[in-house]
N, C-alpha and C positions, 0 to 999 in steps of 0.2 A: 583551484576549485576544491571545496572541501566535500566530505562524505555525503552530507545532506544534499548539496546541490547536485553531486554526482548521481545519487540516488533518484532524485526528482528528474534530471535530464534524461538518464537512461530509461526510467520507466516511460516517461512521456514519449520518447522516442520509439520505445519498442512496442508501446501501445499503438502508436500510429502505424507502425510496420505491420502489426497484425491485424488491426481494425480499420485502418485507412483505405482510401480509395485506391484505384491503379496508380495514379501519378505519385501519390505520397508515398506508396510502397516502393515504387521504382526509386525515387529520390534517395530513401533510405537504404535499401539494399543495393543500390548501384546496379541494378538489372530489372528485367520484367520479373515479378515475383507475385506468386498467388498469395492471397490473404487467408484468413481465418474461414474455416467452414462454418455453417449453420450451428453445429453442435458447440463449436468454440465460443462464436458470438452469444449463443444462448447462455453457456456458462458464465461468460463474462457478465452479461445481463443479470443472471441468478445472483452472482457474487454481489453486485452493486445493490440489488433489491434486499438481499438478506440482511445487510447492515443498516437499513433505513429503520426510522422509528416504528415501533408496532407496540405489542403489549410490553416488549422489553425496549428501552430507550436506545438510540444509536451509541450513545456513550457506553451503557452496558455491553452491547453487543461488541463493541470495539474491545473493551477491556477483555471479553471472554475470548475474542480472537487472539490477542495478545498472549493470554496464558496458554492456549493451544498451541501458537506458534512457538512460544518459549520452551514447553515441555517437548514438542516435535524436533526442537532446536533448528529451526529454519530462520537464519540471520536476515535474508530479505523479507521473510513474512513479519518478523518482529520488527524491522525497520518500518514496514508499511504500516503495522497496526500502531506503532508508536506515533507515527506521523498523523495517522487518522484521529487517534486519541486527543492529540494536540489540537486538531481541527474542530473537534467536537467539544472542547473545553474540559478534559480530563486534567486535574490538578497533579502536581507532582506527588502530593501525599497520595492520591488515589493511585498513581502508577506504583509508587513502591508497595503499597499494599497487594497490588496486583502481581508486582514480581515476588513478594512473599508467597502468595498462593502457588505461582509457577515452581518456586523452589521446593515447596513442601510436596507438591504434587510429582515434580520431575526429579527431585533429589540434586546432589551436588554437580551432576553433569551438567546442569543448566548454568552454573556460575560462569563459565566462559561467554556465553551468550547473554547473560546478565550484564556484564562487563561492556560488551558491544553494544547492547541496547541502551545502557546508560550514557554512553559515549554519544549514539546517536540522539538520544532525547536532548543532550546538552546542545548538540548542533542544531536540532530542531528549534529550541528555545532562543538560542542565539541568531537564528535567522531571521527573527522577527516575526510579525503576524503571518500566519499560515496564509498561503495564496491558493487560488483554484489550482488543483492538479491537471485541469484540463488545459492550461495554458502551456505553451512550449513549441517544439520544432514542427507542429502538425497543423498549419493553419485550417481551420474549419472543423477539426476533430474536437467534439466538445467533451469527450472523456465520459460523457454520461453514458446510460443504458445503451449498448449498441443495438442497432436494428436487428431484428431477428427473423426478417422475411426471407 
């Protein structure tokens, strides 16, 4: 399994562990395990809503998220935003301009993260058409905005 598939499997599994029902959490944790608090569920929901189309397109927001993630040097965040950029139709040319902005803002310390980001981009493109991140080891978990009740 390649890095792209590992990233998707792990993200789906852990989102299910965090946001799933009692049975799903127990299956993943191997024990009875508490799930996310209301605060965590609301944060996940806020994150989902933030990247939806608004005055700024989802595409623009994902590119902004990618620049911020590169400057902050968070490889998991970079991978996530590259995946989301691919899903919303960002071209490689647009991604390279985004990488340029991150390099200017963050400086040369961003270069190792750029390398891993480009490697992940290649894996995304080679994986074929983007699939719904909600699919995975958590039957019934939609991956959509979690309930905040």
